C-alpha positions as CSV (number, residue, x, y, z in Angstrom):
1,M,43.6,105.6,94.0
2,N,43.9,102.1,95.0
3,W,40.9,99.9,96.6
4,K,42.2,100.2,100.1
5,K,42.0,103.9,100.5
6,V,38.6,104.3,99.1
7,L,37.3,101.2,101.4
8,T,39.3,103.6,104.4
9,L,38.1,106.7,103.4
10,A,34.6,105.3,102.9
11,G,34.8,104.0,106.5
12,I,36.0,107.3,107.8
13,L,33.1,108.9,106.5
14,G,30.5,106.1,107.3
15,S,31.6,106.4,111.0
16,S,31.2,110.3,110.9
17,F,28.2,109.7,109.8
18,I,27.2,107.4,112.6
19,A,28.8,109.3,115.4
20,S,26.6,112.5,114.3
21,A,23.7,110.9,114.1
22,Q,24.0,109.6,117.6
23,V,24.8,113.1,119.0
24,Q,21.3,114.1,117.1
25,F,19.6,111.4,119.2
26,T,20.6,112.8,122.4
27,N,18.8,115.9,122.0
28,A,15.6,113.7,121.7
29,I,12.6,115.4,123.9
30,R,12.4,112.6,127.1
31,A,10.3,114.8,129.2
32,D,6.4,114.0,129.1
33,I,6.1,117.8,129.4
34,E,8.5,118.8,126.7
35,Q,6.4,116.2,124.1
36,F,3.2,117.3,125.3
37,E,4.3,121.6,123.8
38,A,6.1,119.9,121.0
39,Q,2.6,118.5,119.5
40,T,1.5,120.6,116.6
41,N,-2.3,121.6,115.6
42,L,-3.6,122.1,118.9
43,L,-3.7,125.1,121.0
44,I,-1.5,125.3,124.3
45,V,-0.9,127.5,127.0
46,K,2.8,127.4,129.0
47,G,2.6,128.8,132.1
48,M,6.2,129.5,133.5
49,G,7.7,130.7,136.8
50,V,10.4,131.5,138.6
51,G,11.5,128.8,141.3
52,G,14.7,130.0,143.1
53,T,18.9,130.2,141.9
54,V,21.8,128.7,143.7
55,N,24.7,130.9,143.2
56,F,28.5,129.9,143.1
57,G,31.0,131.9,141.7
58,S,30.4,132.6,138.4
59,S,28.0,129.9,138.0
60,A,24.7,129.6,139.2
61,I,21.6,127.0,138.8
62,S,18.4,128.1,138.4
63,V,14.8,126.6,138.6
64,R,12.0,127.6,136.6
65,L,8.4,126.0,136.9
66,K,6.4,124.7,134.3
67,D,2.5,124.4,133.5
68,S,1.3,123.7,130.2
69,Y,-2.3,123.3,129.6
70,N,-4.3,122.3,126.5
71,P,-7.4,123.7,127.0
72,D,-9.7,122.0,124.4
73,T,-9.1,118.5,126.1
74,G,-8.7,119.6,129.7
75,R,-4.8,117.8,129.4
76,R,-2.6,119.5,132.2
77,L,1.3,118.7,132.4
78,Q,3.4,120.3,135.2
79,G,7.1,120.0,135.8
80,I,10.7,122.2,136.3
81,V,13.7,123.1,134.1
82,I,16.6,123.5,135.9
83,N,19.3,125.4,134.0
84,F,23.1,125.5,134.1
85,V,24.9,128.4,133.1
86,E,28.9,128.9,134.1
87,G,30.8,131.6,131.3
88,E,30.2,130.1,128.1
89,R,28.5,126.5,129.3
90,R,24.9,126.0,129.2
91,E,22.8,123.0,130.4
92,R,19.7,122.1,130.6
93,A,17.2,119.3,132.2
94,T,13.1,119.3,131.9
95,I,11.6,117.1,134.9
96,D,8.2,116.1,135.1
97,Y,6.1,116.8,137.9
98,D,6.0,112.7,138.5
99,E,9.5,112.6,138.9
100,L,9.9,115.7,141.6
101,E,9.3,113.2,144.4
102,P,12.0,111.0,143.6
103,L,14.5,113.2,142.9
104,I,13.8,115.2,146.0
105,K,14.3,111.9,147.9
106,A,17.4,111.1,146.2
107,F,19.0,114.3,147.2
108,D,18.0,113.4,150.7
109,Y,19.7,110.3,150.5
110,V,23.2,111.4,148.9
111,R,23.2,114.3,151.3
112,S,22.9,111.6,154.1
113,V,25.0,108.9,152.6
114,T,27.9,107.9,154.3
115,Y,31.1,105.9,153.3
116,D,29.9,102.7,155.4
117,V,27.1,102.3,152.9
118,T,29.3,99.4,151.3
119,G,32.4,97.5,152.6
120,L,34.8,98.6,149.0
121,P,36.7,101.5,148.9
122,S,34.5,104.2,147.4
123,F,31.2,104.2,146.2
124,E,28.7,106.6,144.2
125,A,25.1,106.8,145.1
126,S,23.1,108.8,142.1
127,Y,19.7,109.1,140.6
128,Q,18.8,110.0,137.1
129,T,15.9,111.5,135.6
130,K,14.2,110.5,132.0
131,D,16.4,113.9,130.6
132,G,19.4,112.9,131.9
133,F,19.6,115.3,135.2
134,R,21.8,113.5,138.0
135,V,22.4,114.3,141.3
136,I,25.1,112.0,142.8
137,G,27.0,111.5,146.4
138,F,30.6,109.8,145.9
139,G,32.7,108.8,148.9
140,G,35.2,106.7,150.1
141,H,36.8,105.3,153.1
142,R,39.7,107.5,153.0
143,Q,37.8,110.9,152.3
144,S,36.6,112.8,155.4
145,S,33.3,113.5,153.6
146,V,30.6,112.7,150.7
147,Q,31.0,114.7,147.5
148,H,27.9,116.0,145.9
149,F,27.8,116.6,142.2
150,V,24.6,117.5,139.5
151,Q,25.1,116.4,135.8
152,F,23.5,117.1,132.7
153,D,23.4,113.8,130.3
154,D,27.0,112.9,130.0
155,G,28.3,116.8,130.3
156,A,31.3,117.1,133.3
157,R,30.3,117.2,136.6
158,I,29.0,120.2,138.4
159,A,30.9,119.8,142.5
160,L,28.4,121.6,144.7
161,N,29.3,121.7,148.4
162,S,26.9,120.7,151.5
163,D,25.1,124.2,151.6
164,Q,24.3,124.2,147.9
165,I,23.1,120.8,147.4
166,A,21.2,121.4,150.4
167,Q,19.6,124.8,148.5
168,L,19.4,123.1,145.6
169,R,17.2,120.0,146.8
170,G,15.2,123.5,149.0
171,I,14.1,125.2,145.7
172,I,13.0,122.1,143.9
173,S,11.0,120.7,146.8
174,Q,9.6,124.6,147.1
175,A,9.0,124.2,143.2
176,R,7.0,121.2,144.1
177,N,4.9,122.9,146.5
178,T,3.8,125.8,144.2
179,L,3.1,123.0,141.5
180,D,0.8,121.3,144.0
181,E,-1.1,124.7,144.9
182,L,-2.1,124.8,141.0
183,R,-3.0,121.2,140.9
184,P,-6.7,120.4,140.7
185,A,-8.1,118.8,143.8
186,K,-9.5,115.2,143.8
């Protein structure tokens, strides 16, 4: 074996190691509530509830509520988990309470935006949470309507019609209202 082959093989193996390290990094905990729940040597009470589900074909997007509490310190964090299931494909994003209002406003914007938002031939309006969940509106001058999508990290976009995007927005809004009722008065 000559040195060129050895160096080429070492380069390929090194690239594979770096690529696998990058994949592992994308699984990092990004939402505050998940970081709170991942603490060790602490008692954490995790409350969970069902928010609702948008079904379309053989796919579903569901919303669960989270209310996590440390009884020793009194610290409480809330949020939601959005799950997508389509056959074997599974996606998940955790969204902190403080991200819910901007996310709801983003749903409102992408539902109402029109192609004349820019003078260019097409546009994309999107909002992304800390955990990589995106709501997207995409349109162009040659399209009669704006297309709506949600996306988890860099996964494939999930197309939703206007009724489905409105239903998901409503479920998230209701989840926020339910969590508001659990919050202590200030």
